[in-house]
Every structure is written in structure tokens, then in C-alpha cells.
PQR file of N, CA, C, O and H, with PARSE charges and radii, in Angstrom:
ATOM      1  N   UNK A   1      34.494 -14.996 -15.812 -0.4000 1.5000
ATOM      2  CA  UNK A   1      33.122 -15.152 -15.355 -0.0000 2.0000
ATOM      3  C   UNK A   1      33.066 -16.315 -14.361  0.5500 1.7000
ATOM      4  O   UNK A   1      33.661 -17.368 -14.592 -0.5500 1.4000
ATOM      5  N   UNK A   2      32.350 -16.115 -13.259 -0.4000 1.5000
ATOM      6  CA  UNK A   2      32.242 -17.134 -12.219 -0.0000 2.0000
ATOM      7  C   UNK A   2      31.411 -18.318 -12.709  0.5500 1.7000
ATOM      8  O   UNK A   2      30.417 -18.157 -13.417 -0.5500 1.4000
ATOM      9  H   UNK A   2      31.867 -15.259 -13.072  0.4000 1.0000
ATOM     10  N   UNK A   3      31.843 -19.495 -12.315 -0.4000 1.5000
ATOM     11  CA  UNK A   3      31.088 -20.699 -12.665 -0.0000 2.0000
ATOM     12  C   UNK A   3      29.881 -20.816 -11.750  0.5500 1.7000
ATOM     13  O   UNK A   3      29.939 -20.468 -10.571 -0.5500 1.4000
ATOM     14  H   UNK A   3      32.650 -19.626 -11.740  0.4000 1.0000
ATOM     15  N   UNK A   4      28.778 -21.316 -12.317 -0.4000 1.5000
ATOM     16  CA  UNK A   4      27.537 -21.503 -11.566 -0.0000 2.0000
ATOM     17  C   UNK A   4      27.107 -22.953 -11.671  0.5500 1.7000
ATOM     18  O   UNK A   4      27.263 -23.593 -12.710 -0.5500 1.4000
ATOM     19  H   UNK A   4      28.731 -21.599 -13.275  0.4000 1.0000
ATOM     20  N   UNK A   5      26.562 -23.457 -10.572 -0.4000 1.5000
ATOM     21  CA  UNK A   5      26.110 -24.845 -10.514 -0.0000 2.0000
ATOM     22  C   UNK A   5      24.748 -24.895  -9.840  0.5500 1.7000
ATOM     23  O   UNK A   5      24.441 -24.062  -8.986 -0.5500 1.4000
ATOM     24  H   UNK A   5      26.435 -22.937  -9.728  0.4000 1.0000
ATOM     25  N   UNK A   6      23.942 -25.860 -10.219 -0.4000 1.5000
ATOM     26  CA  UNK A   6      22.714 -26.175  -9.500 -0.0000 2.0000
ATOM     27  C   UNK A   6      22.899 -27.578  -8.948  0.5500 1.7000
ATOM     28  O   UNK A   6      23.206 -28.512  -9.689 -0.5500 1.4000
ATOM     29  H   UNK A   6      24.192 -26.537 -10.912  0.4000 1.0000
ATOM     30  N   UNK A   7      22.709 -27.722  -7.626 -0.4000 1.5000
ATOM     31  CA  UNK A   7      22.926 -29.004  -6.963 -0.0000 2.0000
ATOM     32  C   UNK A   7      21.727 -29.331  -6.083  0.5500 1.7000
ATOM     33  O   UNK A   7      20.993 -28.439  -5.659 -0.5500 1.4000
ATOM     34  H   UNK A   7      22.460 -26.963  -7.024  0.4000 1.0000
ATOM     35  N   UNK A   8      21.537 -30.620  -5.813 -0.4000 1.5000
ATOM     36  CA  UNK A   8      20.439 -31.064  -4.955 -0.0000 2.0000
ATOM     37  C   UNK A   8      20.909 -32.235  -4.112  0.5500 1.7000
ATOM     38  O   UNK A   8      21.705 -33.062  -4.557 -0.5500 1.4000
ATOM     39  H   UNK A   8      22.133 -31.345  -6.157  0.4000 1.0000
ATOM     40  N   UNK A   9      20.400 -32.293  -2.877 -0.4000 1.5000
ATOM     41  CA  UNK A   9      20.666 -33.441  -2.018 -0.0000 2.0000
ATOM     42  C   UNK A   9      19.401 -34.269  -1.820  0.5500 1.7000
ATOM     43  O   UNK A   9      19.355 -35.130  -0.942 -0.5500 1.4000
ATOM     44  H   UNK A   9      19.754 -31.622  -2.515  0.4000 1.0000
ATOM     45  N   UNK A  10      18.387 -34.016  -2.620 -0.4000 1.5000
ATOM     46  CA  UNK A  10      17.118 -34.714  -2.496 -0.0000 2.0000
ATOM     47  C   UNK A  10      16.087 -33.930  -1.695  0.5500 1.7000
ATOM     48  O   UNK A  10      14.888 -34.180  -1.813 -0.5500 1.4000
ATOM     49  H   UNK A  10      18.425 -33.316  -3.333  0.4000 1.0000
ATOM     50  N   UNK A  11      16.547 -32.984  -0.881 -0.4000 1.5000
ATOM     51  CA  UNK A  11      15.650 -32.134  -0.099 -0.0000 2.0000
ATOM     52  C   UNK A  11      15.745 -30.676  -0.528  0.5500 1.7000
ATOM     53  O   UNK A  11      14.733 -29.992  -0.677 -0.5500 1.4000
ATOM     54  H   UNK A  11      17.522 -32.781  -0.785  0.4000 1.0000
ATOM     55  N   UNK A  12      16.953 -30.221  -0.722 -0.4000 1.5000
ATOM     56  CA  UNK A  12      17.202 -28.842  -1.110 -0.0000 2.0000
ATOM     57  C   UNK A  12      17.741 -28.797  -2.534  0.5500 1.7000
ATOM     58  O   UNK A  12      18.495 -29.673  -2.958 -0.5500 1.4000
ATOM     59  H   UNK A  12      17.776 -30.777  -0.602  0.4000 1.0000
ATOM     60  N   UNK A  13      17.343 -27.769  -3.255 -0.4000 1.5000
ATOM     61  CA  UNK A  13      17.966 -27.445  -4.537 -0.0000 2.0000
ATOM     62  C   UNK A  13      18.651 -26.106  -4.315  0.5500 1.7000
ATOM     63  O   UNK A  13      18.029 -25.145  -3.862 -0.5500 1.4000
ATOM     64  H   UNK A  13      16.731 -27.058  -2.910  0.4000 1.0000
ATOM     65  N   UNK A  14      19.932 -26.054  -4.635 -0.4000 1.5000
ATOM     66  CA  UNK A  14      20.704 -24.845  -4.406 -0.0000 2.0000
ATOM     67  C   UNK A  14      21.411 -24.406  -5.673  0.5500 1.7000
ATOM     68  O   UNK A  14      21.782 -25.219  -6.519 -0.5500 1.4000
ATOM     69  H   UNK A  14      20.437 -26.835  -5.003  0.4000 1.0000
ATOM     70  N   UNK A  15      21.588 -23.108  -5.778 -0.4000 1.5000
ATOM     71  CA  UNK A  15      22.431 -22.537  -6.820 -0.0000 2.0000
ATOM     72  C   UNK A  15      23.735 -22.122  -6.150  0.5500 1.7000
ATOM     73  O   UNK A  15      23.728 -21.413  -5.143 -0.5500 1.4000
ATOM     74  H   UNK A  15      21.287 -22.447  -5.090  0.4000 1.0000
ATOM     75  N   UNK A  16      24.845 -22.566  -6.712 -0.4000 1.5000
ATOM     76  CA  UNK A  16      26.160 -22.195  -6.201 -0.0000 2.0000
ATOM     77  C   UNK A  16      26.870 -21.374  -7.260  0.5500 1.7000
ATOM     78  O   UNK A  16      26.882 -21.731  -8.438 -0.5500 1.4000
ATOM     79  H   UNK A  16      24.850 -23.141  -7.530  0.4000 1.0000
ATOM     80  N   UNK A  17      27.454 -20.284  -6.835 -0.4000 1.5000
ATOM     81  CA  UNK A  17      28.262 -19.471  -7.737 -0.0000 2.0000
ATOM     82  C   UNK A  17      29.635 -19.310  -7.097  0.5500 1.7000
ATOM     83  O   UNK A  17      29.749 -18.887  -5.947 -0.5500 1.4000
ATOM     84  H   UNK A  17      27.445 -19.994  -5.878  0.4000 1.0000
ATOM     85  N   UNK A  18      30.665 -19.650  -7.846 -0.4000 1.5000
ATOM     86  CA  UNK A  18      32.013 -19.513  -7.307 -0.0000 2.0000
ATOM     87  C   UNK A  18      32.283 -18.053  -6.972  0.5500 1.7000
ATOM     88  O   UNK A  18      32.065 -17.164  -7.795 -0.5500 1.4000
ATOM     89  H   UNK A  18      30.572 -19.994  -8.780  0.4000 1.0000
ATOM     90  N   UNK A  19      32.760 -17.819  -5.753 -0.4000 1.5000
ATOM     91  CA  UNK A  19      33.085 -16.467  -5.311 -0.0000 2.0000
ATOM     92  C   UNK A  19      34.529 -16.142  -5.690  0.5500 1.7000
ATOM     93  O   UNK A  19      35.385 -17.026  -5.703 -0.5500 1.4000
ATOM     94  H   UNK A  19      32.936 -18.541  -5.085  0.4000 1.0000
ATOM     95  N   UNK A  20      34.795 -14.884  -5.996 -0.4000 1.5000
ATOM     96  CA  UNK A  20      36.146 -14.464  -6.382 -0.0000 2.0000
ATOM     97  C   UNK A  20      37.168 -14.784  -5.304  0.5500 1.7000
ATOM     98  O   UNK A  20      38.302 -15.151  -5.609 -0.5500 1.4000
ATOM     99  H   UNK A  20      34.099 -14.166  -5.986  0.4000 1.0000
ATOM    100  N   UNK A  21      36.769 -14.645  -4.039 -0.4000 1.5000
ATOM    101  CA  UNK A  21      37.685 -14.864  -2.929 -0.0000 2.0000
ATOM    102  C   UNK A  21      37.767 -16.331  -2.516  0.5500 1.7000
ATOM    103  O   UNK A  21      38.448 -16.667  -1.547 -0.5500 1.4000
ATOM    104  H   UNK A  21      35.847 -14.346  -3.791  0.4000 1.0000
ATOM    105  N   UNK A  22      37.085 -17.195  -3.238 -0.4000 1.5000
ATOM    106  CA  UNK A  22      37.057 -18.626  -2.938 -0.0000 2.0000
ATOM    107  C   UNK A  22      35.726 -19.031  -2.341  0.5500 1.7000
ATOM    108  O   UNK A  22      34.982 -18.188  -1.838 -0.5500 1.4000
ATOM    109  H   UNK A  22      36.532 -16.923  -4.025  0.4000 1.0000
ATOM    110  N   UNK A  23      35.429 -20.292  -2.393 -0.4000 1.5000
ATOM    111  CA  UNK A  23      34.159 -20.778  -1.879 -0.0000 2.0000
ATOM    112  C   UNK A  23      33.012 -20.456  -2.823  0.5500 1.7000
ATOM    113  O   UNK A  23      33.210 -20.222  -4.015 -0.5500 1.4000
ATOM    114  H   UNK A  23      36.033 -20.976  -2.801  0.4000 1.0000
ATOM    115  N   UNK A  24      31.816 -20.450  -2.267 -0.4000 1.5000
ATOM    116  CA  UNK A  24      30.606 -20.275  -3.071 -0.0000 2.0000
ATOM    117  C   UNK A  24      29.644 -19.288  -2.425  0.5500 1.7000
ATOM    118  O   UNK A  24      29.570 -19.183  -1.200 -0.5500 1.4000
ATOM    119  H   UNK A  24      31.654 -20.640  -1.299  0.4000 1.0000
ATOM    120  N   UNK A  25      28.920 -18.575  -3.255 -0.4000 1.5000
ATOM    121  CA  UNK A  25      27.729 -17.849  -2.838 -0.0000 2.0000
ATOM    122  C   UNK A  25      26.582 -18.819  -3.082  0.5500 1.7000
ATOM    123  O   UNK A  25      26.446 -19.366  -4.177 -0.5500 1.4000
ATOM    124  H   UNK A  25      28.981 -18.660  -4.249  0.4000 1.0000
ATOM    125  N   UNK A  26      25.757 -19.032  -2.061 -0.4000 1.5000
ATOM    126  CA  UNK A  26      24.710 -20.050  -2.108 -0.0000 2.0000
ATOM    127  C   UNK A  26      23.348 -19.373  -2.081  0.5500 1.7000
ATOM    128  O   UNK A  26      23.065 -18.572  -1.190 -0.5500 1.4000
ATOM    129  H   UNK A  26      25.868 -18.588  -1.172  0.4000 1.0000
ATOM    130  N   UNK A  27      22.505 -19.694  -3.057 -0.4000 1.5000
ATOM    131  CA  UNK A  27      21.143 -19.175  -3.105 -0.0000 2.0000
ATOM    132  C   UNK A  27      20.185 -20.316  -3.406  0.5500 1.7000
ATOM    133  O   UNK A  27      20.596 -21.423  -3.754 -0.5500 1.4000
ATOM    134  H   UNK A  27      22.735 -20.345  -3.780  0.4000 1.0000
ATOM    135  N   UNK A  28      18.903 -20.021  -3.264 -0.4000 1.5000
ATOM    136  CA  UNK A  28      17.874 -21.019  -3.540 -0.0000 2.0000
ATOM    137  C   UNK A  28      16.980 -20.531  -4.668  0.5500 1.7000
ATOM    138  O   UNK A  28      16.509 -19.395  -4.632 -0.5500 1.4000
ATOM    139  H   UNK A  28      18.569 -19.122  -2.981  0.4000 1.0000
ATOM    140  N   UNK A  29      16.738 -21.372  -5.671 -0.4000 1.5000
ATOM    141  CA  UNK A  29      15.821 -20.966  -6.732 -0.0000 2.0000
ATOM    142  C   UNK A  29      14.371 -20.916  -6.247  0.5500 1.7000
ATOM    143  O   UNK A  29      13.517 -20.324  -6.907 -0.5500 1.4000
ATOM    144  H   UNK A  29      17.121 -22.295  -5.700  0.4000 1.0000
ATOM    145  N   UNK A  30      14.091 -21.532  -5.102 -0.4000 1.5000
ATOM    146  CA  UNK A  30      12.730 -21.580  -4.573 -0.0000 2.0000
ATOM    147  C   UNK A  30      12.446 -20.497  -3.539  0.5500 1.7000
ATOM    148  O   UNK A  30      11.285 -20.216  -3.240 -0.5500 1.4000
ATOM    149  H   UNK A  30      14.785 -22.012  -4.566  0.4000 1.0000
ATOM    150  N   UNK A  31      13.498 -19.885  -2.988 -0.4000 1.5000
ATOM    151  CA  UNK A  31      13.322 -18.850  -1.973 -0.0000 2.0000
ATOM    152  C   UNK A  31      14.370 -17.767  -2.196  0.5500 1.7000
ATOM    153  O   UNK A  31      15.523 -17.936  -1.798 -0.5500 1.4000
ATOM    154  H   UNK A  31      14.441 -20.112  -3.231  0.4000 1.0000
ATOM    155  N   UNK A  32      13.994 -16.668  -2.819 -0.4000 1.5000
ATOM    156  CA  UNK A  32      14.967 -15.632  -3.146 -0.0000 2.0000
ATOM    157  C   UNK A  32      15.596 -14.963  -1.922  0.5500 1.7000
ATOM    158  O   UNK A  32      16.612 -14.280  -2.056 -0.5500 1.4000
ATOM    159  H   UNK A  32      13.058 -16.530  -3.142  0.4000 1.0000
ATOM    160  N   UNK A  33      15.017 -15.142  -0.737 -0.4000 1.5000
ATOM    161  CA  UNK A  33      15.588 -14.556   0.470 -0.0000 2.0000
ATOM    162  C   UNK A  33      16.680 -15.426   1.088  0.5500 1.7000
ATOM    163  O   UNK A  33      17.395 -14.975   1.984 -0.5500 1.4000
ATOM    164  H   UNK A  33      14.191 -15.697  -0.628  0.4000 1.0000
ATOM    165  N   UNK A  34      16.817 -16.659   0.623 -0.4000 1.5000
ATOM    166  CA  UNK A  34      17.831 -17.557   1.164 -0.0000 2.0000
ATOM    167  C   UNK A  34      19.154 -17.305   0.442  0.5500 1.7000
ATOM    168  O   UNK A  34      19.328 -17.656  -0.724 -0.5500 1.4000
ATOM    169  H   UNK A  34      16.236 -17.025  -0.105  0.4000 1.0000
ATOM    170  N   UNK A  35      20.072 -16.688   1.169 -0.4000 1.5000
ATOM    171  CA  UNK A  35      21.400 -16.393   0.637 -0.0000 2.0000
ATOM    172  C   UNK A  35      22.406 -16.665   1.742  0.5500 1.7000
ATOM    173  O   UNK A  35      22.245 -16.190   2.866 -0.5500 1.4000
ATOM    174  H   UNK A  35      19.930 -16.402   2.117  0.4000 1.0000
ATOM    175  N   UNK A  36      23.439 -17.425   1.425 -0.4000 1.5000
ATOM    176  CA  UNK A  36      24.501 -17.702   2.381 -0.0000 2.0000
ATOM    177  C   UNK A  36      25.788 -17.929   1.607  0.5500 1.7000
ATOM    178  O   UNK A  36      25.839 -17.715   0.396 -0.5500 1.4000
ATOM    179  H   UNK A  36      23.570 -17.810   0.512  0.4000 1.0000
ATOM    180  N   UNK A  37      26.818 -18.358   2.304 -0.4000 1.5000
ATOM    181  CA  UNK A  37      28.082 -18.659   1.641 -0.0000 2.0000
ATOM    182  C   UNK A  37      28.669 -19.916   2.241  0.5500 1.7000
ATOM    183  O   UNK A  37      28.285 -20.329   3.336 -0.5500 1.4000
ATOM    184  H   UNK A  37      26.777 -18.531   3.288  0.4000 1.0000
ATOM    185  N   UNK A  38      29.602 -20.527   1.524 -0.4000 1.5000
ATOM    186  CA  UNK A  38      30.209 -21.767   1.993 -0.0000 2.0000
ATOM    187  C   UNK A  38      31.528 -21.999   1.278  0.5500 1.7000
ATOM    188  O   UNK A  38      31.774 -21.466   0.196 -0.5500 1.4000
ATOM    189  H   UNK A  38      29.914 -20.191   0.635  0.4000 1.0000
ATOM    190  N   UNK A  39      32.365 -22.801   1.904 -0.4000 1.5000
ATOM    191  CA  UNK A  39      33.639 -23.181   1.296 -0.0000 2.0000
ATOM    192  C   UNK A  39      33.518 -24.465   0.484  0.5500 1.7000
ATOM    193  O   UNK A  39      34.252 -24.661  -0.484 -0.5500 1.4000
ATOM    194  H   UNK A  39      32.166 -23.234   2.783  0.4000 1.0000
ATOM    195  N   UNK A  40      32.587 -25.346   0.877 -0.4000 1.5000
ATOM    196  CA  UNK A  40      32.413 -26.633   0.196 -0.0000 2.0000
ATOM    197  C   UNK A  40      30.937 -26.853  -0.100  0.5500 1.7000
ATOM    198  O   UNK A  40      30.080 -26.134   0.414 -0.5500 1.4000
ATOM    199  H   UNK A  40      31.991 -25.188   1.664  0.4000 1.0000
ATOM    200  N   UNK A  41      30.645 -27.844  -0.925 -0.4000 1.5000
ATOM    201  CA  UNK A  41      29.249 -28.162  -1.232 -0.0000 2.0000
ATOM    202  C   UNK A  41      28.543 -28.694   0.009  0.5500 1.7000
ATOM    203  O   UNK A  41      27.387 -28.349   0.254 -0.5500 1.4000
ATOM    204  H   UNK A  41      31.342 -28.427  -1.343  0.4000 1.0000
ATOM    205  N   UNK A  42      29.219 -29.529   0.794 -0.4000 1.5000
ATOM    206  CA  UNK A  42      28.609 -30.040   2.029 -0.0000 2.0000
ATOM    207  C   UNK A  42      28.276 -28.895   2.976  0.5500 1.7000
ATOM    208  O   UNK A  42      27.204 -28.877   3.580 -0.5500 1.4000
ATOM    209  H   UNK A  42      30.158 -29.810   0.595  0.4000 1.0000
ATOM    210  N   UNK A  43      29.181 -27.951   3.104 -0.4000 1.5000
ATOM    211  CA  UNK A  43      28.932 -26.787   3.949 -0.0000 2.0000
ATOM    212  C   UNK A  43      27.793 -25.938   3.376  0.5500 1.7000
ATOM    213  O   UNK A  43      27.036 -25.330   4.133 -0.5500 1.4000
ATOM    214  H   UNK A  43      30.052 -27.965   2.613  0.4000 1.0000
ATOM    215  N   UNK A  44      27.668 -25.894   2.057 -0.4000 1.5000
ATOM    216  CA  UNK A  44      26.585 -25.137   1.425 -0.0000 2.0000
ATOM    217  C   UNK A  44      25.228 -25.674   1.864  0.5500 1.7000
ATOM    218  O   UNK A  44      24.323 -24.900   2.175 -0.5500 1.4000
ATOM    219  H   UNK A  44      28.283 -26.388   1.442  0.4000 1.0000
ATOM    220  N   UNK A  45      25.086 -27.000   1.890 -0.4000 1.5000
ATOM    221  CA  UNK A  45      23.812 -27.581   2.322 -0.0000 2.0000
ATOM    222  C   UNK A  45      23.567 -27.327   3.808  0.5500 1.7000
ATOM    223  O   UNK A  45      22.445 -27.008   4.200 -0.5500 1.4000
ATOM    224  H   UNK A  45      25.821 -27.629   1.637  0.4000 1.0000
ATOM    225  N   UNK A  46      24.593 -27.463   4.634 -0.4000 1.5000
ATOM    226  CA  UNK A  46      24.440 -27.205   6.072 -0.0000 2.0000
ATOM    227  C   UNK A  46      24.056 -25.749   6.313  0.5500 1.7000
ATOM    228  O   UNK A  46      23.147 -25.468   7.094 -0.5500 1.4000
ATOM    229  H   UNK A  46      25.505 -27.722   4.316  0.4000 1.0000
ATOM    230  N   UNK A  47      24.740 -24.829   5.653 -0.4000 1.5000
ATOM    231  CA  UNK A  47      24.436 -23.410   5.823 -0.0000 2.0000
ATOM    232  C   UNK A  47      23.057 -23.062   5.275  0.5500 1.7000
ATOM    233  O   UNK A  47      22.358 -22.222   5.843 -0.5500 1.4000
ATOM    234  H   UNK A  47      25.479 -25.057   5.019  0.4000 1.0000
ATOM    235  N   UNK A  48      22.661 -23.695   4.182 -0.4000 1.5000
ATOM    236  CA  UNK A  48      21.332 -23.448   3.613 -0.0000 2.0000
ATOM    237  C   UNK A  48      20.243 -23.926   4.566  0.5500 1.7000
ATOM    238  O   UNK A  48      19.214 -23.267   4.717 -0.5500 1.4000
ATOM    239  H   UNK A  48      23.228 -24.377   3.720  0.4000 1.0000
ATOM    240  N   UNK A  49      20.465 -25.068   5.208 -0.4000 1.5000
ATOM    241  CA  UNK A  49      19.487 -25.553   6.193 -0.0000 2.0000
ATOM    242  C   UNK A  49      19.360 -24.563   7.351  0.5500 1.7000
ATOM    243  O   UNK A  49      18.254 -24.245   7.786 -0.5500 1.4000
ATOM    244  H   UNK A  49      21.301 -25.604   5.085  0.4000 1.0000
ATOM    245  N   UNK A  50      20.499 -24.081   7.843 -0.4000 1.5000
ATOM    246  CA  UNK A  50      20.481 -23.094   8.927 -0.0000 2.0000
ATOM    247  C   UNK A  50      19.775 -21.815   8.492  0.5500 1.7000
ATOM    248  O   UNK A  50      18.977 -21.258   9.245 -0.5500 1.4000
ATOM    249  H   UNK A  50      21.398 -24.340   7.490  0.4000 1.0000
ATOM    250  N   UNK A  51      20.064 -21.354   7.291 -0.4000 1.5000
ATOM    251  CA  UNK A  51      19.433 -20.133   6.783 -0.0000 2.0000
ATOM    252  C   UNK A  51      17.932 -20.324   6.604  0.5500 1.7000
ATOM    253  O   UNK A  51      17.152 -19.426   6.917 -0.5500 1.4000
ATOM    254  H   UNK A  51      20.712 -21.807   6.679  0.4000 1.0000
ATOM    255  N   UNK A  52      17.520 -21.489   6.101 -0.4000 1.5000
ATOM    256  CA  UNK A  52      16.092 -21.769   5.913 -0.0000 2.0000
ATOM    257  C   UNK A  52      15.373 -21.787   7.257  0.5500 1.7000
ATOM    258  O   UNK A  52      14.260 -21.275   7.377 -0.5500 1.4000
ATOM    259  H   UNK A  52      18.154 -22.219   5.846  0.4000 1.0000
ATOM    260  N   UNK A  53      16.009 -22.376   8.267 -0.4000 1.5000
ATOM    261  CA  UNK A  53      15.414 -22.411   9.610 -0.0000 2.0000
ATOM    262  C   UNK A  53      15.275 -20.997  10.172  0.5500 1.7000
ATOM    263  O   UNK A  53      14.239 -20.654  10.741 -0.5500 1.4000
ATOM    264  H   UNK A  53      16.913 -22.791   8.170  0.4000 1.0000
ATOM    265  N   UNK A  54      16.311 -20.180  10.014 -0.4000 1.5000
ATOM    266  CA  UNK A  54      16.262 -18.801  10.498 -0.0000 2.0000
ATOM    267  C   UNK A  54      15.194 -17.993   9.763  0.5500 1.7000
ATOM    268  O   UNK A  54      14.486 -17.198  10.382 -0.5500 1.4000
ATOM    269  H   UNK A  54      17.152 -20.458   9.551  0.4000 1.0000
ATOM    270  N   UNK A  55      15.073 -18.188   8.460 -0.4000 1.5000
ATOM    271  CA  UNK A  55      14.034 -17.494   7.697 -0.0000 2.0000
ATOM    272  C   UNK A  55      12.645 -17.895   8.162  0.5500 1.7000
ATOM    273  O   UNK A  55      11.764 -17.045   8.298 -0.5500 1.4000
ATOM    274  H   UNK A  55      15.648 -18.834   7.958  0.4000 1.0000
ATOM    275  N   UNK A  56      12.442 -19.193   8.407 -0.4000 1.5000
ATOM    276  CA  UNK A  56      11.142 -19.674   8.870 -0.0000 2.0000
ATOM    277  C   UNK A  56      10.796 -19.055  10.221  0.5500 1.7000
ATOM    278  O   UNK A  56       9.664 -18.618  10.431 -0.5500 1.4000
ATOM    279  H   UNK A  56      13.157 -19.883   8.297  0.4000 1.0000
ATOM    280  N   UNK A  57      11.762 -19.015  11.136 -0.4000 1.5000
ATOM    281  CA  UNK A  57      11.521 -18.417  12.449 -0.0000 2.0000
ATOM    282  C   UNK A  57      11.208 -16.935  12.327  0.5500 1.7000
ATOM    283  O   UNK A  57      10.309 -16.429  12.999 -0.5500 1.4000
ATOM    284  H   UNK A  57      12.681 -19.369  10.966  0.4000 1.0000
ATOM    285  N   UNK A  58      11.939 -16.247  11.481 -0.4000 1.5000
ATOM    286  CA  UNK A  58      11.720 -14.819  11.284 -0.0000 2.0000
ATOM    287  C   UNK A  58      10.342 -14.543  10.690  0.5500 1.7000
ATOM    288  O   UNK A  58       9.649 -13.616  11.109 -0.5500 1.4000
ATOM    289  H   UNK A  58      12.669 -16.658  10.935  0.4000 1.0000
ATOM    290  N   UNK A  59       9.956 -15.350   9.718 -0.4000 1.5000
ATOM    291  CA  UNK A  59       8.638 -15.175   9.099 -0.0000 2.0000
ATOM    292  C   UNK A  59       7.520 -15.479  10.086  0.5500 1.7000
ATOM    293  O   UNK A  59       6.486 -14.811  10.075 -0.5500 1.4000
ATOM    294  H   UNK A  59      10.519 -16.103   9.377  0.4000 1.0000
ATOM    295  N   UNK A  60       7.716 -16.476  10.937 -0.4000 1.5000
ATOM    296  CA  UNK A  60       6.716 -16.812  11.950 -0.0000 2.0000
ATOM    297  C   UNK A  60       6.549 -15.651  12.929  0.5500 1.7000
ATOM    298  O   UNK A  60       5.425 -15.273  13.258 -0.5500 1.4000
ATOM    299  H   UNK A  60       8.557 -17.018  10.946  0.4000 1.0000
ATOM    300  N   UNK A  61       7.672 -15.083  13.397 -0.4000 1.5000
ATOM    301  CA  UNK A  61       7.594 -13.938  14.310 -0.0000 2.0000
ATOM    302  C   UNK A  61       6.907 -12.751  13.643  0.5500 1.7000
ATOM    303  O   UNK A  61       6.100 -12.066  14.271 -0.5500 1.4000
ATOM    304  H   UNK A  61       8.585 -15.390  13.129  0.4000 1.0000
ATOM    305  N   UNK A  62       7.222 -12.509  12.382 -0.4000 1.5000
ATOM    306  CA  UNK A  62       6.608 -11.399  11.659 -0.0000 2.0000
ATOM    307  C   UNK A  62       5.099 -11.600  11.544  0.5500 1.7000
ATOM    308  O   UNK A  62       4.331 -10.662  11.756 -0.5500 1.4000
ATOM    309  H   UNK A  62       7.877 -13.066  11.872  0.4000 1.0000
ATOM    310  N   UNK A  63       4.674 -12.811  11.212 -0.4000 1.5000
ATOM    311  CA  UNK A  63       3.237 -13.079  11.083 -0.0000 2.0000
ATOM    312  C   UNK A  63       2.526 -12.903  12.421  0.5500 1.7000
ATOM    313  O   UNK A  63       1.417 -12.370  12.468 -0.5500 1.4000
ATOM    314  H   UNK A  63       5.298 -13.573  11.040  0.4000 1.0000
ATOM    315  N   UNK A  64       3.155 -13.345  13.505 -0.4000 1.5000
ATOM    316  CA  UNK A  64       2.553 -13.151  14.836 -0.0000 2.0000
ATOM    317  C   UNK A  64       2.425 -11.675  15.157  0.5500 1.7000
ATOM    318  O   UNK A  64       1.400 -11.230  15.675 -0.5500 1.4000
ATOM    319  H   UNK A  64       4.056 -13.778  13.467  0.4000 1.0000
ATOM    320  N   UNK A  65       3.460 -10.922  14.851 -0.4000 1.5000
ATOM    321  CA  UNK A  65       3.449  -9.487  15.104 -0.0000 2.0000
ATOM    322  C   UNK A  65       2.355  -8.807  14.281  0.5500 1.7000
ATOM    323  O   UNK A  65       1.603  -7.985  14.805 -0.5500 1.4000
ATOM    324  H   UNK A  65       4.292 -11.283  14.431  0.4000 1.0000
ATOM    325  N   UNK A  66       2.267  -9.144  13.008 -0.4000 1.5000
ATOM    326  CA  UNK A  66       1.239  -8.545  12.154 -0.0000 2.0000
ATOM    327  C   UNK A  66      -0.158  -8.936  12.606  0.5500 1.7000
ATOM    328  O   UNK A  66      -1.083  -8.125  12.552 -0.5500 1.4000
ATOM    329  H   UNK A  66       2.878  -9.811  12.582  0.4000 1.0000
ATOM    330  N   UNK A  67      -0.312 -10.174  13.049 -0.4000 1.5000
ATOM    331  CA  UNK A  67      -1.605 -10.631  13.546 -0.0000 2.0000
ATOM    332  C   UNK A  67      -1.998  -9.864  14.804  0.5500 1.7000
ATOM    333  O   UNK A  67      -3.158  -9.487  14.970 -0.5500 1.4000
ATOM    334  H   UNK A  67       0.439 -10.832  13.093  0.4000 1.0000
ATOM    335  N   UNK A  68      -1.031  -9.636  15.686 -0.4000 1.5000
ATOM    336  CA  UNK A  68      -1.305  -8.879  16.911 -0.0000 2.0000
ATOM    337  C   UNK A  68      -1.685  -7.443  16.581  0.5500 1.7000
ATOM    338  O   UNK A  68      -2.596  -6.889  17.198 -0.5500 1.4000
ATOM    339  H   UNK A  68      -0.088  -9.942  15.551  0.4000 1.0000
ATOM    340  N   UNK A  69      -1.010  -6.840  15.631 -0.4000 1.5000
ATOM    341  CA  UNK A  69      -1.351  -5.479  15.225 -0.0000 2.0000
ATOM    342  C   UNK A  69      -2.750  -5.416  14.626  0.5500 1.7000
ATOM    343  O   UNK A  69      -3.488  -4.458  14.854 -0.5500 1.4000
ATOM    344  H   UNK A  69      -0.270  -7.290  15.130  0.4000 1.0000
ATOM    345  N   UNK A  70      -3.109  -6.435  13.864 -0.4000 1.5000
ATOM    346  CA  UNK A  70      -4.424  -6.470  13.226 -0.0000 2.0000
ATOM    347  C   UNK A  70      -5.532  -6.562  14.271  0.5500 1.7000
ATOM    348  O   UNK A  70      -6.569  -5.914  14.131 -0.5500 1.4000
ATOM    349  H   UNK A  70      -2.510  -7.214  13.679  0.4000 1.0000
ATOM    350  N   UNK A  71      -5.321  -7.359  15.317 -0.4000 1.5000
ATOM    351  CA  UNK A  71      -6.354  -7.508  16.346 -0.0000 2.0000
ATOM    352  C   UNK A  71      -6.462  -6.261  17.212  0.5500 1.7000
ATOM    353  O   UNK A  71      -7.507  -6.025  17.818 -0.5500 1.4000
ATOM    354  H   UNK A  71      -4.479  -7.885  15.431  0.4000 1.0000
ATOM    355  N   UNK A  72      -5.397  -5.455  17.285 -0.4000 1.5000
ATOM    356  CA  UNK A  72      -5.434  -4.215  18.059 -0.0000 2.0000
ATOM    357  C   UNK A  72      -6.168  -3.110  17.313  0.5500 1.7000
ATOM    358  O   UNK A  72      -6.682  -2.178  17.931 -0.5500 1.4000
ATOM    359  H   UNK A  72      -4.547  -5.647  16.793  0.4000 1.0000
ATOM    360  N   UNK A  73      -6.218  -3.207  16.011 -0.4000 1.5000
ATOM    361  CA  UNK A  73      -6.817  -2.138  15.201 -0.0000 2.0000
ATOM    362  C   UNK A  73      -8.319  -2.150  15.266  0.5500 1.7000
ATOM    363  O   UNK A  73      -8.970  -1.314  14.639 -0.5500 1.4000
ATOM    364  H   UNK A  73      -5.800  -3.964  15.509  0.4000 1.0000
TER
END
């Protein structure tokens, strides 16, 4: 069974699960859509920040698109 850890750097809380092929599968208990992978814990935080930024941008674009569709209706 893979080992699981919960870690925090003071800003992010992450769940790390050891991957069979090495490294970690990285998820967030606060955002189920945030999923990435990393070889080290430091890389896990860097990748999580990048993933969070990409999710925020994607959600912003989606909201703008939905808002535009709503005003057209």
C-alpha cells in the first residue's frame, strides 16, 4: 500500500501519495481539481502553485464565457 502524507508550507496544504513508479501524486484537500505529480516535496509545492494558477486562470475564462453567454440570451 502506498504511503500518504499531508504537508504544509504555511500557504498550501497538500496530500502526497507515493507513486509506484517513484515520486508523488500531489492533490489538495481544499481543491479536488488540483492534481499534479512531483519527484520531491519541494517540487510538489512548486507544481501545486503552478496548477493552482492554471486552475484560477481557467475558471476566470470560464466565468467570462458564461457571463457573455448569459448577456446574449
